[in-house]
PAROSE-355143 format. One record per residue (C-alpha): residue in one letter; y, x, z. Coordinates in steps of 0.05 Angstrom, whole numbers, padded with zeros to 5 digits, always signed. Layout:
AYXZ ...
end
This chain:
M-00591-00303+00991 M-00546-00244+00974 N-00503-00236+00912 R-00505-00163+00890 Y-00498-00127+00824 P-00540-00066+00805 F-00502-00001+00803 W-00505+00005+00726 K-00465-00060+00717 Y-00409-00032+00760 L-00412+00032+00721 V-00407-00004+00654 L-00347-00044+00680 L-00313+00019+00707 V-00323+00058+00642 A-00295-00001+00601 I-00233-00006+00644 V-00220+00070+00643 L-00227+00073+00567 G-00183+00011+00559 V-00128+00042+00602 L-00135+00109+00567 Y-00124+00081+00497 A-00072+00030+00519 L-00027+00082+00553 P+00004+00112+00489 N+00039+00046+00477 L+00082+00058+00539 Y+00113+00123+00514 G+00151+00094+00454 E+00171+00132+00391 D+00219+00187+00371 P+00265+00180+00310 A+00241+00233+00261 V+00243+00256+00189 Q+00180+00278+00152 I+00182+00332+00099 T+00128+00345+00047 T+00124+00379-00021 V+00118+00337-00083 Q+00044+00352-00082 G+00039+00320-00013 E+00029+00385+00026 P+00069+00414+00085 P+00128+00457+00064 S+00125+00532+00070 E+00147+00566+00134 A+00210+00590+00099 V+00229+00518+00081 Q+00213+00495+00152 M+00259+00548+00181 R+00314+00531+00131 A+00310+00457+00148 L+00319+00471+00222 E+00377+00519+00207 L+00412+00466+00164 L+00406+00413+00219 Q+00431+00460+00273 R+00489+00483+00230 E+00510+00409+00220 G+00504+00394+00295 V+00444+00347+00288 G+00406+00340+00353 V+00334+00365+00343 R+00283+00349+00397 G+00225+00388+00366 A+00186+00402+00302 E+00113+00406+00284 V+00063+00402+00227 E+00022+00339+00234 A-00025+00302+00187 G-00005+00344+00126 Q+00071+00337+00136 Y+00127+00374+00172 L+00155+00327+00225 V+00224+00340+00256 R+00237+00298+00319 L+00309+00279+00332 N+00350+00254+00391 S+00376+00189+00363 L+00376+00142+00303 D+00444+00169+00281 D+00416+00239+00281 Q+00357+00214+00241 L+00401+00184+00185 A+00445+00246+00184 A+00384+00292+00180 Q+00355+00253+00122 D+00420+00257+00083 I+00428+00332+00094 L+00356+00350+00078 R+00352+00307+00015 R+00414+00342-00012 Q+00391+00412+00004 L+00315+00413-00006 D+00297+00407-00079 N+00227+00385-00099 H+00212+00361-00028 I+00203+00290-00004 V+00245+00274+00057 A+00232+00206+00090 L+00248+00170+00154 N+00193+00161+00206 L+00182+00139+00277 A+00137+00191+00310 P+00096+00169+00371 A+00119+00205+00435 T+00047+00207+00461 P+00034+00266+00509 D-00012+00321+00487 W-00065+00305+00540 L-00073+00235+00510 R-00075+00262+00439 R-00135+00305+00457 F-00173+00239+00464 N-00145+00215+00397 A-00106+00162+00435 E-00049+00135+00392 P-00005+00073+00398 M-00014+00011+00355 Y+00022+00007+00290 L+00078-00045+00288 G+00080-00091+00228 L+00140-00106+00184 D+00165-00163+00227 L+00166-00120+00289 R+00190-00053+00261 G+00235-00077+00205 G+00230-00058+00131 V+00222-00091+00064 H+00171-00139+00035 F+00158-00147-00039 L+00114-00197-00075 M+00102-00172-00145 E+00072-00207-00205 V+00034-00167-00258 D+00050-00184-00330 L-00022-00188-00355 E-00001-00210-00425 S+00037-00146-00433 A-00024-00107-00410 M-00064-00139-00466 T-00010-00125-00517 Q-00007-00052-00497 R-00082-00046-00502 L-00082-00076-00572 E-00024-00032-00594 R-00063+00030-00573 T-00123+00003-00611 V-00081-00006-00674 T-00062+00067-00672 E-00135+00087-00661 F-00157+00043-00720 R-00108+00078-00767 T-00131+00147-00744 R-00205+00133-00747 L-00204+00098-00814 R-00167+00157-00844 E-00218+00205-00812 Q-00275+00165-00843 R-00239+00164-00911 I-00239+00088-00911 R-00182+00062-00954 Y-00141+00005-00923 G-00076-00029-00941 A-00047-00041-00871 V-00066-00046-00798 E-00020-00093-00759 L-00019-00130-00693 E-00007-00205-00699 G-00007-00242-00633 D-00071-00227-00596 R-00111-00200-00655 I-00110-00140-00701 E-00107-00153-00776 I-00133-00100-00826 R-00120-00110-00901 F-00165-00080-00954 A-00160-00080-01030 Q-00235-00077-01041 A-00293-00112-01006 P-00338-00050-01002 E-00284-00013-00962 R-00281-00071-00914 E-00357-00071-00906 R-00355+00004-00889 A-00299-00009-00838 V-00337-00067-00805 R-00401-00025-00796 Y-00362+00034-00767 L-00314-00004-00722 R-00368-00051-00693 N-00407+00009-00672 E-00347+00043-00640 Y-00313-00017-00608 R-00365-00061-00575 D-00312-00098-00534 L-00281-00127-00596 E-00302-00186-00639 F-00295-00178-00715 R-00285-00234-00766 Q-00277-00228-00841 A-00235-00270-00889 E-00206-00270-00959 R-00135-00289-00973 G-00089-00282-01034 G-00138-00236-01069 Q-00139-00189-01009 F-00198-00175-00962 W-00181-00182-00888 L-00215-00160-00824 F-00193-00191-00758 A-00208-00159-00691 S-00197-00192-00623 M-00220-00177-00552 T-00282-00212-00524 E-00273-00257-00463 E-00310-00207-00420 A-00266-00151-00444 V-00204-00192-00428 R-00229-00205-00357 E-00244-00131-00347 M-00177-00111-00375 R-00139-00159-00329 Q-00179-00134-00269 Y-00165-00062-00288 A-00091-00075-00299 V-00081-00103-00229 Q-00124-00051-00195 Q-00090+00006-00233 N-00022-00021-00214 I-00043-00022-00141 T-00064+00051-00146 T+00000+00071-00181 L+00043+00033-00131 R+00006+00068-00074 N+00021+00135-00106 R+00094+00117-00114 V+00099+00094-00042 N+00069+00160-00020 E+00123+00195-00060 L+00175+00154-00023 G+00145+00180+00042 V+00135+00113+00076 A+00092+00112+00138 E+00037+00059+00144 P+00052+00019+00080 I+00012-00043+00063 I-00007-00053-00010 Q-00058-00106-00026 R-00077-00156-00079 Q-00059-00229-00072 G-00092-00279-00119 V-00105-00263-00192 D-00042-00227-00214 R+00001-00214-00152 I+00009-00153-00107 V+00040-00152-00037 V+00078-00089-00018 Q+00104-00080+00053 L+00144-00018+00071 P+00158-00013+00146 G+00221+00025+00164 V+00251+00024+00093 Q+00322-00003+00089 D+00343+00025+00021 T+00315-00033-00019 A+00352-00015-00083 R+00316+00053-00089 A+00250+00022-00069 K+00257-00031-00123 D+00276+00021-00176 I+00217+00065-00160 L+00164+00011-00151 G+00184-00034-00209 A+00199+00018-00262 T+00147+00028-00316 A+00176+00092-00343 T+00132+00139-00382 L+00137+00190-00438 E+00110+00197-00508 F+00111+00259-00551 R+00119+00248-00626 M+00132+00292-00686 V+00198+00283-00722 H+00183+00255-00791 R+00191+00304-00848 S+00240+00257-00882 D+00290+00260-00824 Q+00352+00301-00843 G+00370+00319-00772 D+00442+00295-00777 G+00432+00229-00739 R+00441+00187-00802 I+00384+00144-00828 G+00370+00129-00900 R+00306+00102-00928 V+00251+00095-00874 P+00181+00114-00899 A+00121+00069-00883 D+00091+00118-00834 G+00158+00129-00799 R+00198+00092-00746 V+00271+00095-00726 Y+00289+00112-00653 D+00357+00115-00620 R+00376+00182-00589 R+00404+00180-00518 A+00461+00226-00537 D+00481+00194-00603 G+00454+00177-00671 Q+00384+00161-00692 V+00321+00198-00712 I+00259+00181-00753 L+00193+00196-00717 E+00122+00191-00740 R+00085+00128-00720 D+00026+00166-00692 V+00034+00189-00620 M+00019+00263-00606 L+00009+00254-00532 T+00023+00202-00478 G+00044+00208-00405 D-00027+00191-00384 Y-00045+00265-00390 I+00010+00288-00342 V-00018+00312-00275 D+00045+00341-00244 A+00120+00339-00255 A+00176+00372-00217 S+00251+00367-00226 G+00296+00428-00229 L+00356+00460-00263 D+00355+00501-00327 S+00368+00574-00308 E+00412+00585-00369 T+00452+00520-00376 G+00447+00491-00306 Q+00428+00424-00336 P+00374+00380-00303 E+00303+00388-00329 V+00233+00365-00312 N+00175+00415-00312 I+00111+00384-00337 R+00038+00404-00325 L-00016+00371-00366 S-00090+00361-00351 S-00139+00409-00385 A-00156+00356-00438 G-00082+00341-00450 G-00065+00415-00453 S-00120+00426-00505 I-00095+00368-00549 F-00023+00392-00542 R-00041+00464-00560 D-00079+00444-00623 I-00024+00397-00648 T+00035+00445-00634 Q-00003+00504-00664 A-00012+00464-00729 N+00061+00445-00730 V+00099+00509-00713 G+00169+00506-00742 R+00173+00429-00741 N+00213+00387-00692 M+00181+00348-00635 A+00214+00290-00598 V+00205+00266-00527 V+00210+00190-00523 F+00228+00157-00457 I+00198+00087-00451 E+00216+00037-00397 T+00194-00036-00392 R+00225-00087-00347 V+00210-00160-00335 E+00268-00203-00312 T+00273-00278-00298 Q+00332-00315-00328 I+00352-00387-00315 V+00356-00425-00381 D+00373-00499-00378 G+00355-00500-00305 E+00286-00471-00317 P+00263-00400-00300 V+00246-00360-00363 R+00214-00291-00360 E+00242-00241-00409 R+00209-00174-00422 T+00254-00118-00445 R+00227-00052-00471 T+00274+00008-00477 E+00252+00066-00521 E+00299+00124-00532 V+00293+00197-00552 I+00317+00242-00495 S+00301+00309-00528 V+00287+00338-00597 A+00266+00411-00600 Q+00235+00457-00651 I+00164+00481-00638 R+00170+00557-00640 E+00100+00572-00616 A+00037+00536-00593 L+00049+00501-00526 G-00003+00497-00471 S-00010+00454-00409 R+00058+00475-00380 F+00126+00463-00411 R+00193+00431-00395 I+00236+00375-00422 T+00312+00372-00422 G+00365+00323-00444 I+00365+00286-00377 E+00433+00261-00354 S+00432+00275-00279 S+00392+00309-00224 T+00378+00240-00193 E+00348+00215-00259 A+00307+00279-00264 R+00279+00270-00194 N+00262+00197-00206 L+00230+00212-00273 A+00188+00268-00242 L+00167+00221-00186 L+00145+00167-00236 L+00107+00216-00279 R+00070+00245-00219 A+00051+00176-00193 G+00028+00153-00262 A+00050+00096-00306 L+00038+00024-00289 A-00018-00007-00330 A+00026-00069-00340 P+00098-00087-00324 I+00111-00121-00257 E+00165-00168-00234 I+00189-00176-00163 V+00184-00251-00150 E+00198-00249-00075 E+00237-00200-00033 R+00250-00200+00042 T+00287-00148+00083 I+00280-00145+00159 G+00329-00101+00195 P+00308-00056+00253 S+00350-00096+00302 M+00314-00160+00282 G+00248-00124+00289 A+00267-00101+00359 E+00288-00172+00377 N+00220-00198+00353 V+00186-00146+00397 R+00228-00169+00457 Q+00213-00242+00444 G+00139-00229+00434 F+00136-00190+00499 M+00173-00245+00536 A+00124-00297+00508 V+00064-00257+00533 A+00097-00244+00601 I+00117-00317+00613 G+00049-00343+00591 F+00015-00292+00636 L+00058-00308+00697 L+00049-00383+00690 V-00026-00376+00687 V-00025-00327+00746 V+00014-00375+00790 F-00029-00435+00772 M-00095-00398+00784 A-00071-00368+00850 V-00047-00435+00877 Y-00105-00477+00853 Y-00164-00430+00864 K-00137-00385+00919 V-00178-00321+00927 F-00220-00337+00867 G-00156-00349+00828 L-00130-00280+00847 V-00195-00250+00822 A-00187-00288+00756 N-00115-00261+00751 L-00141-00190+00760 A-00191-00203+00705 L-00136-00231+00661 F-00094-00168+00670 V-00154-00124+00653 N-00166-00168+00592 L-00096-00154+00566 V-00106-00079+00577 L-00172-00081+00540 I-00141-00119+00481 V-00085-00069+00474 G-00133-00011+00483 I-00181-00036+00428 L-00123-00051+00380 S-00097+00020+00392 L-00167+00051+00384 L-00176+00014+00318 Q-00105+00034+00297 A-00093-00039+00280 T-00024-00064+00259 L+00008-00112+00308 T+00050-00169+00279 M+00083-00231+00306 P+00021-00274+00289 G-00019-00220+00326 I+00024-00230+00387 A+00012-00305+00380 G-00062-00290+00382 I-00053-00251+00446 V-00013-00307+00478 L-00067-00357+00459 T-00119-00310+00488 V-00082-00308+00554 G-00091-00383+00561 M-00162-00383+00535 A-00184-00324+00579 V-00182-00365+00643 D-00221-00423+00611 A-00286-00389+00629 N-00264-00378+00701 V-00241-00450+00707 L-00310-00474+00685 I-00345-00427+00733 F-00300-00443+00792 Q-00305-00518+00781 R-00381-00511+00778 I-00380-00473+00844 R-00339-00528+00875 E-00389-00581+00851 E-00447-00541+00879 L-00412-00535+00947 K-00400-00611+00948 A-00474-00620+00932 G-00492-00584+00996 L-00511-00515+00972 S-00494-00453+01013 P-00435-00411+00990 Q-00480-00355+00965 K-00524-00402+00925 A-00463-00440+00899 I-00434-00375+00872 D-00500-00356+00838 S-00510-00427+00811 G-00438-00433+00787 Y-00441-00370+00745 G-00511-00384+00720 K-00502-00456+00699 A-00433-00447+00668 F-00454-00389+00624 S-00485-00430+00567 T-00424-00475+00563 I-00377-00415+00562 A-00418-00380+00509 D-00421-00441+00464 A-00345-00453+00469 N-00327-00380+00455 I-00377-00371+00398 T-00350-00432+00361 T-00279-00405+00369 L-00302-00336+00347 I-00332-00366+00284 A-00267-00401+00268 A-00229-00335+00278 L-00277-00298+00231 V-00267-00352+00178 L-00191-00342+00184 F-00200-00267+00176 V-00246-00272+00115 F-00206-00324+00077 G-00136-00311+00104 T-00084-00260+00083 G-00038-00212+00120 P-00007-00251+00178 I-00066-00298+00186 Q-00114-00239+00188 G-00071-00207+00243 F-00076-00270+00284 A-00152-00273+00272 V-00162-00201+00293 T-00126-00206+00360 L-00158-00274+00374 S-00228-00246+00360 I-00218-00185+00403 G-00189-00230+00458 I-00249-00276+00457 V-00298-00218+00465 T-00258-00184+00520 S-00246-00249+00558 M-00321-00263+00558 F-00332-00193+00586 T-00279-00196+00640 A-00289-00270+00660 I-00364-00266+00668 L-00381-00194+00685 G-00314-00173+00714 T-00299-00231+00761 R-00372-00235+00783 A-00370-00161+00803 V-00307-00171+00845 I-00333-00236+00877 N-00398-00200+00894 L-00359-00144+00927 I-00318-00193+00968 Y-00372-00244+00988 G-00439-00217+00965 R-00455-00175+01027 R-00437-00228+01078 R-00501-00255+01110 R-00467-00311+01149 L-00418-00336+01097 T-00398-00408+01113 K-00336-00419+01072 L-00307-00399+01004 H-00232-00395+00990 I-00235-00434+00925 
end
């Protein structure tokens, strides 16, 4: 009996190894310190800006290795980490309305890039960066929704000429007071038809007729779902504005969001940008306001606001326009006064609304209200108590001299930094609900490098111990198993790189576990061959029988482990999923190399020998 493989099996094995090596190679070339430059719209800067950036760096003596436009951004490669930090500081100061961020650019050769071969991403624990766990204030989201509904009720009831006494928000319901029952009946019929997500209840109290409106349970669930999802989208936009490479933003549980920013060390700026809920409102100054900052009697349809500069002003309760209509914002300096300003561009719908309102109010004053909400945890009597603070202040009051369209500017901002941050927040959109950072971890780049070194040492030591054991115990067959183990590692790295997966410390643990598990199949096969030889079979038949009879046992063991890994991936989060991914890939590749790979090599060594009398096993 001869043990031979058909040619196509050798071809499959060879193609798999070549592809594995090809896509694993980029991980050997490392990364270059770099800065990435984009416009505020997320596009590459103009050629003039690219040339200016290089001139600025050369003038300051910063070592530039090269520059290129890649993946929609201008990437400047630098000689060292010190040059990288210096370049970021110089370019942030000199390039207005451009986003300058740190990056680590793969140093993969061009010939590998032609095959789309890129290195694996490194997770937060290996690269360094900042980790935030944020909690969404869903109660505030409900309150904001009801407050907007109160304003809509007032407007719509006036439009329908339905007389009402007051529309107020009390707790989690809206209360509308009427002097006459017929007016209430008209309001019920109209509002029920317009607001199908609200429940309406009528009551009589103190000679007054009341209508109570509250959200249905289904509407509350949808609102909560929307608030978290919208916050994730907004946070993703803000992270893009920060220019972070390979961020991780995902939901955790009902009301929490995990944000991981690899490579970010400026945690204070990251917290300010991610946690801020700044937005703008545009309101008309009430006709009763004297314009001198002093407040007398406040009318029922007016409200007092503090001015950022000094004094107070009475504004109308109805909002002209909110920040939801803003599609672009860019900071700059006023050409006449040199003061910071933010140039605003509205959507077509927002521009139409703004044009109609300003055209009808030419000659009157309009105010820009800056609104910021923060949630902070205070310790009261040893217990954590969450306090929500809402800051509303007028940053600008100007006279409407003509109808305004979709483009205009706002002034009254204290500094260029505040103007840049406000423009960033307006571009990214407002958070649907305030968020609080409940957990924060910062991992320095040196700690990340140490984790990489320790992870590599763990894989290397595990690999060497297995190699020595297999070589001593199974001799030639053990060396073949060691070769398959090395190929297995190459294939794991190649597949992770091909999938552009993120490698973390748990992922490395999965690889180390795979190293030990990968030889399990070979141990079963080799032990089976030994048993067949003791039973009196010839070496060739023992090889064939050993591989054939051990296959079902190997398949059962690996399939059960693979099921467990899939369960970990489906029900686990971040780190656990990373472990499950590497473990799953390792199981599949170890099956391939242990059964197909080692059999191919054994067949090449022993398969063609007609008078084989002894196996080195």
